[in-house]
C-alpha positions as CSV (number, residue, x, y, z in Angstrom):
1,X,-10.4,1.1,1.6
2,X,-11.6,-1.9,-0.3
3,X,-11.4,-5.1,2.1
4,X,-8.8,-6.8,2.0
5,X,-7.8,-10.5,2.2
6,X,-6.5,-12.5,5.1
7,X,-3.2,-13.7,2.3
8,X,-3.4,-9.8,1.3
9,X,-3.2,-7.8,4.6
10,X,-0.2,-10.5,6.1
11,X,1.7,-9.8,2.2
12,X,0.9,-5.7,2.8
13,X,2.5,-6.5,6.7
14,X,5.2,-8.1,5.9
15,X,6.0,-5.4,3.1
16,X,6.0,-2.3,5.1
17,X,8.0,-4.9,7.8
18,X,10.8,-5.5,5.3
19,X,10.7,-1.9,4.9
20,X,10.2,-0.6,8.3
21,X,13.8,-2.9,8.9
22,X,15.0,-0.9,5.5
23,X,14.3,2.2,6.7
24,X,15.6,1.1,10.3
25,X,19.2,0.2,9.3
26,X,19.3,3.2,7.3
27,X,19.1,5.8,9.6
28,X,21.1,4.2,11.6
29,X,23.5,5.8,10.3
30,X,23.8,8.9,9.8
31,X,21.4,10.4,8.2
32,X,21.5,13.9,6.3
33,X,17.9,16.0,7.8
34,X,17.5,15.8,3.2
35,X,17.3,12.4,3.0
36,X,15.3,11.9,6.0
37,X,13.3,14.3,3.8
38,X,13.7,12.4,0.9
39,X,12.8,9.0,1.9
40,X,9.7,10.6,4.1
41,X,8.6,12.2,0.1
42,X,8.2,8.6,-0.6
43,X,7.1,6.2,1.0
44,X,4.9,9.6,1.4
45,X,4.0,8.8,-2.1
46,X,4.2,5.5,-2.4
47,X,1.3,5.0,0.0
48,X,-0.6,7.1,-2.0
49,X,-0.4,4.9,-4.6
50,X,-0.5,1.9,-3.4
51,X,-4.0,3.1,-2.0
52,X,-5.4,4.6,-5.3
53,X,-4.1,0.8,-6.7
54,X,-6.6,-0.9,-4.4
55,X,-9.0,1.6,-5.3
56,X,-9.2,1.7,-8.7
57,X,-9.0,-2.4,-8.6
58,X,-11.9,-2.3,-6.4
59,X,-13.4,-0.2,-8.9
60,X,-12.5,-2.6,-11.9
61,X,-14.1,-5.4,-9.3
62,X,-16.9,-3.9,-8.6
63,X,-17.8,-2.8,-13.0
64,X,-17.3,-6.4,-13.9
65,X,-19.5,-8.2,-10.9
66,X,-22.3,-5.9,-12.8
67,X,-21.2,-6.8,-15.9
68,X,-21.7,-10.4,-15.1
69,X,-25.0,-10.2,-12.9
70,X,-23.4,-11.2,-9.6
71,X,-25.4,-9.3,-6.3
72,X,-23.4,-6.8,-4.7
73,X,-21.9,-7.4,-1.4
74,X,-22.4,-4.8,1.4
C-alpha cells in the first residue's frame, strides 16, 4: 500500500473513528441481519474503492515524478 503522510493517516484514522461511532450508534438499535449485511457490504466496497484510489494516485505520482526526471524513493 502507498506510504501516507502523517496528516493523511490522522485524517484516515479520524474518519474511521467517526464511522465506527456512527456504526455503533446504529447497531445499538435493533438491526436486522439484512441491514447488518448491507452495511458490511457497503463498508467493504468503500474500503476497496479507497484502496484502489490510493494505488492509482501513487501510480500517477510516480509517472509524474519520472516525467519530471525526479529520482525515485524506495
